[in-house]
N, C-alpha and C positions, 0 to 999 in steps of 0.2 A: 504494499499499499504506499502512495507517494504520500509523503510528508508526516508519516506515522512515526511513532515513538513507542518503546515498550515501557511498562511498568510490572516489573515481575514477568509472569507467563503472559500477561496480555500485550496487544499489538493496538494501540489506540491512534488514529488518524484526526487530524484536524476538523475535518466534517463530522467526526463522532464528538468532538469538544462542542462545536456550534450545536449540534443536535440536542445535547444535554442541556446547554444553556437555554435554548429556545423552549424546550420543554419544561425547565425550572421556571423560566418568564411566564410561560402559558399557566402553569400550576399556581404561580404566585397570584396572577390576575384572577385567575378563578376563586382562588382563596378571599382575595379583598371583594370580588363581586358577592360571593355567597356569605362571608363573615356577618355575624349578627342576625342572621335569619334562619328560619326552620331548615331551608334548602340545604345549608351546611351540614346538617345531620343526615339528610337524605343522601346527600352527595357520598358522605362517608360510609354510611352504610351499603351503598352500592358498590364503592370501592373494597371495603371489606368483603362483600358476597364475590368480586371479581378475583381477590387475592385467594379466597378459599377455593374458586373454580381452577386456579392455575395449580394450587397446591394438591388437591385431588387428582387433577389431570396427571400431573408429575408423578404422583405415587400410584398411577395406575386404578384407581378406584372407577370402574366403568359405569357402575349405577348411578353413584352420586355425581360422577363427570356428567353423564347423560342428561340428568335432572337439572344440574345447573346450567348446563350448555343451552337447554331449553329455554331457561330464565333469560341467558345471557343473549340469546337470539333476538330477543324482542326488547333489549335493553335499552337500544338507540330510541325506539317509539317512545318507549315509557320515560326515558329521559326528557325528550321533547315535550309530552303532556305534563310531567312534573316539573319541569325548569323552564315554563314558557315565558313566565315574566322575567326571570333571569337572563334567558337567552334574548329577550327583547331588548332588555338594558345593555347587554353585551355588545349586540349589534348596533344599537344608537350610539354607543361609546366609539365603536369603530367608524361610524359614519361620520361623527363629529371630529374624528380625528384626521380624517383623509380631507376633509374640507373642500370637495371638488369647486362647489361655487366660488371659493374665496381664492382658489389657486388658479383660476380659469384654465382648468383643463382642456376646455374645449373653446379654440380660438374664434371659432365661427359664431359662437353664441354671443349676442350682444344685449346688454340690458335695455330695456325700454323704459325710459323715464315715465313715472306715473304723475298725475296731475298732484300737486302739493295739497295736502289734507290741512284745513284749517283745524289748529289745535285749540284755540280759544274756548270753545265749548267744553273740552274734556278739562282744561286748565281750572275754568271757572265753576264746572260742576263739582270737581276733586274739592276746590276750596270750599264751597258750600256744603257739600256733604261731610268733610272733615270738620266743620264747624259744629255741625249737628249730630257728630259722633254716629253717623249713618254709614253702614259698611258698603262697599263697592267693589266689583271686579269687572274689568273692561280688558278684553283681548283684542290687540292690533294684529292683522294677518300681514306677512310679508310675502315670501315665496309660498307657504302653505297656506291654503284657503281654509282650513279648518272646517271643512265640509261635514265631517263625522261629527264634529262637537256642534257645530251648528245646528244639525238634523236633531240633536239631543234635545233643543230647546223650543221655544216658539219663533218662527220666523216672522220678522217684522219688514225688513227691506224698506227702511224710513230715512229720511235725510237727517243728518246729525245735527242736534240743536241740544242746548243746556237745558231747558225745559224738559224736553222728551227724557233725557238722562236722569234728571231730578226726579221725574215721574215714575220711572222704571224702578229707581232704587229706593223710592219711598217705601217705609216700612209698612205700609198698608196696602202696597200693591202687589198683586199675585206674581209679578214678575221678578220681584225683588231679590228672590232666593236664587241665585246662580249667576252666571257670567252673562256679560253682553259682548257679541262679537263683532267687531268693526271690519269690513271688507269693501274693498273698492269704493272707500270714501263714504259708505252709508252704514247705518246701523242695521246688519244682517239679522241678527237673533238675539234673544234675551232668554233668560232662565236655562241657560246652557249648563251642562255637567261636565266639569273639568277633571282630568286624572290628578288625583293625589299622588304627590312625592313620597316615595318611600326611602329617601335618602335619611340615614340615621343621624346625619351631620346638622340636619335643620335644628335651630334653637327650639326650645320647648316654648319659648315665648310667642312664636308665631302660631297663628292659630289656622283654621281650615281653609280660610282664603288666601292666605300666603301658601301653604302648602298645595293648594291648587294651582296657584300661580306658577310656582317652582315646577310642578309636576307637567305643566303643559309646555314650558320653557325648556324642560330637558328633553322633551320629545319632538319638539318642532322650533322654528326660528322666531317664532312669534314674540311680540314685547305685551308685558300685562301690567296694567295699572290696578293698584289695589289702595283701596282705603279701608283701614282698620276701623271696626266699629266699636272695640275696646278702647284704644288709645287715640282716635282720630288723626293717626299719621297717615301720611301718603307714601306710597312705596312703588317704584317700578321693578320689573324683574325680566332679566334677560339672559337666556343660555343658563338658567340655574342661579344665576347672581343677583343678589337683591340690594337694591339702593333705597334704603330707609330715609324717613324723616325729612322728605322733600319739602321745601317752600314752592309757592306757586310759580316764583322765577326758575327756581331750579328744576322743576317739573317740565317747564317748557323747554328749557335747554337741553335736559336728558331726552324728552321725547324728540327734538329735532336730531340729537345725535345719533340715537338708536333706530329711529323710524327713516331719517333722510340722510344720513351720514354727514350732519352738519357739526362741525366741532364747535364746542362751545367756547364763547369768549373767555380769556384769561380773567377778566374782572369777575365773571360769574361762576367761575371754579372755585366752590368752596368746601372745605374738608369737612366742615360742621354741618353742612346741609345734606350730604350725601355719605351714608357709610355703608360699607359692602358687610352683610351678615357673615359672621365668622362660622 
């Protein structure tokens, strides 16, 4: 073997070293993905059965090998069913790491500039709702249309206005419980159900609205505006990152930055206005 070296009676090549390192990294990432969940115990149980299968096969126990072999033959399908949530998170992580859109892998693909959306209704509505300690959850679509989540609520397809947003999130409104989805510069749907983040690093101080916002941005490239009912604080979430305790000025600057890639002016960049949740 070219480039091999010996350790005792073993001959090991550089390909073997790379192979072992890649498998080590893979198992470490699996451990990080599964740690803190019931899935980790299931995974360890499956690995124990597989190890037992290898032992009895090497020992020549044909009956037990046959029984365990039948179990292992459906192991891949069983793993997909048991670990569907973890597999989805793993694939989402890989998709974010590749970042095809940001790297511009396809040179013939050009971004079509969209009509600039008026942010004033959202800023004013968030400010008013925060002053009344009324909770709100507003999701802005980017490349993902969020059709699946819009269909989970009530379709509205209305022009954006502060009064309509205030009416939707009024505590006596039947539409206030859930998220509003903004698409194509219109209020597409209300009372929408968003996926709740299962990230164990989310602080306990964040309620269900923040977890839903984080969950949606972990799975899509959307931006979510959150008004806390408990504290009245205004937050923005993008890519699982939370910008908390925003003033009206900072909210407008952040929305311009996250939705339209407009960098905030140096004067408005205040560390006390936006803090990222640890």
